[in-house]
C-alpha positions as CSV (number, residue, x, y, z in Angstrom):
1,M,91.0,66.4,124.5
2,Q,93.4,69.4,124.4
3,T,92.2,72.5,126.1
4,H,92.9,75.8,124.5
5,E,94.1,78.8,126.4
6,S,94.1,81.6,123.9
7,L,96.4,84.5,124.2
8,P,95.2,87.9,122.8
9,E,95.8,88.5,119.1
10,I,98.5,91.0,118.1
11,R,96.9,94.1,116.6
12,K,98.9,97.0,115.1
13,V,97.3,100.0,113.5
14,V,99.0,102.7,111.5
15,V,97.8,105.6,109.4
16,L,99.8,105.8,106.2
17,N,100.3,108.9,104.1
18,A,99.6,107.0,100.9
19,P,96.5,106.1,98.9
20,I,94.8,102.7,99.5
21,E,95.9,101.3,96.1
22,K,99.5,102.0,96.9
23,V,99.3,100.4,100.3
24,W,97.4,97.4,98.8
25,D,100.3,96.9,96.3
26,A,102.7,96.9,99.2
27,V,100.9,94.4,101.3
28,A,99.3,92.1,98.7
29,T,102.1,91.5,96.2
30,S,105.2,89.3,96.6
31,E,107.5,92.2,95.7
32,G,105.8,94.5,98.1
33,I,105.8,92.1,101.1
34,A,109.5,91.3,100.4
35,V,110.5,95.0,100.8
36,W,108.8,95.8,104.2
37,W,108.6,92.3,105.7
38,M,110.3,89.2,104.3
39,P,111.1,87.3,101.1
40,N,108.3,85.1,99.8
41,N,106.6,83.6,96.8
42,F,103.1,84.9,97.6
43,E,100.5,85.0,94.9
44,P,97.2,86.9,95.4
45,V,94.9,84.0,94.8
46,L,92.3,82.6,97.3
47,G,93.5,79.1,98.4
48,Q,97.0,79.6,97.0
49,E,99.8,78.1,99.0
50,F,103.0,80.1,99.4
51,T,106.1,80.3,101.4
52,L,107.7,82.9,103.7
53,Y,111.5,82.6,103.6
54,T,112.2,83.3,107.2
55,G,116.0,83.0,107.1
56,E,117.4,81.2,110.1
57,Y,114.0,79.9,110.9
58,G,113.7,78.1,107.6
59,N,110.6,78.3,105.4
60,S,107.1,78.9,106.6
61,P,104.2,77.4,104.7
62,C,101.2,79.7,104.2
63,R,97.8,79.6,102.5
64,V,95.7,82.5,101.4
65,T,92.3,82.3,103.2
66,E,90.9,85.8,102.6
67,F,91.3,88.0,99.5
68,D,89.2,91.1,99.2
69,P,91.1,93.8,97.3
70,P,91.9,96.5,98.3
71,N,90.5,96.0,101.8
72,R,91.5,92.7,103.3
73,L,94.1,89.9,102.9
74,G,94.3,87.0,105.2
75,F,96.4,83.9,105.3
76,D,97.2,80.9,107.5
77,W,100.9,80.9,108.6
78,D,102.6,77.7,109.7
79,K,100.4,75.4,111.7
80,D,98.7,77.7,114.2
81,W,98.7,81.3,113.2
82,H,96.5,83.5,111.1
83,L,97.6,86.9,109.7
84,A,95.2,89.5,108.3
85,F,95.9,92.8,106.7
86,E,93.0,95.3,106.8
87,L,93.0,98.5,104.8
88,K,90.6,101.4,105.2
89,E,90.6,104.5,102.9
90,L,90.7,107.8,104.9
91,E,90.3,111.4,103.9
92,D,93.2,113.2,102.1
93,G,94.5,110.2,100.4
94,K,95.6,108.4,103.6
95,T,95.1,104.8,104.4
96,E,94.6,103.1,107.8
97,F,96.4,99.8,107.9
98,T,95.6,97.2,110.6
99,L,97.7,94.0,111.1
100,I,96.0,91.2,113.1
101,H,98.1,88.2,114.1
102,S,96.0,85.6,115.8
103,G,96.1,81.9,116.7
104,W,98.1,82.2,119.9
105,D,97.6,79.4,122.5
106,A,99.3,79.4,125.9
107,K,99.3,75.6,125.8
108,K,101.2,75.3,122.5
109,D,104.8,75.5,121.4
110,T,106.1,76.6,118.0
111,E,107.9,74.2,115.7
112,F,111.1,75.3,117.4
113,G,109.9,74.2,120.8
114,Q,109.3,77.7,122.1
115,P,106.1,78.5,124.0
116,H,103.6,80.6,122.1
117,S,103.5,83.0,125.1
118,V,107.2,83.8,124.6
119,I,107.1,84.1,120.9
120,R,104.0,86.3,121.0
121,E,105.9,88.8,123.1
122,I,108.9,88.8,120.7
123,M,106.6,89.1,117.6
124,D,104.5,91.9,119.3
125,G,107.7,93.9,119.4
126,G,108.7,92.9,115.9
127,W,105.4,93.8,114.4
128,E,105.5,97.2,116.2
129,K,108.7,98.1,114.3
130,I,107.6,96.5,111.0
131,V,104.1,98.1,110.9
132,K,105.1,101.5,112.4
133,K,108.5,101.9,110.7
134,S,109.3,99.6,107.8
135,L,105.9,99.7,106.1
136,P,105.5,103.5,106.3
137,E,109.1,104.0,105.0
138,Y,108.2,101.9,102.0
139,V,104.8,103.2,101.1
140,E,105.3,106.9,101.9
141,S,108.5,107.2,99.9
């Protein structure tokens, strides 16, 4: 029996100067995700399988597990991870966006043989830039 030693989820929160519908279009459409994150063939359908085209890392299989427009989108990513996007409408036409990347296990390696603990740190930094810089640049323009 394998024991799990979970690592904390990655959680990034940003307040975007854009209405919730615009943010939802950015985070829950293939075209939108491709602009601020990475190319994909995402389709907004519960249970739908899709692929993230991660360049040098090959293609990552994903499956939509949560779909609640315009508030929450969740999907399984590769074999271990889960990604959720949460949107909350704020005053003055702003939107709070939260990204939650879970499924980290200190005892596991990624498909490239790197420990989750190492990749989690790299991704934590990557998400910081994507959520705080790339996404706002796209939806606030």
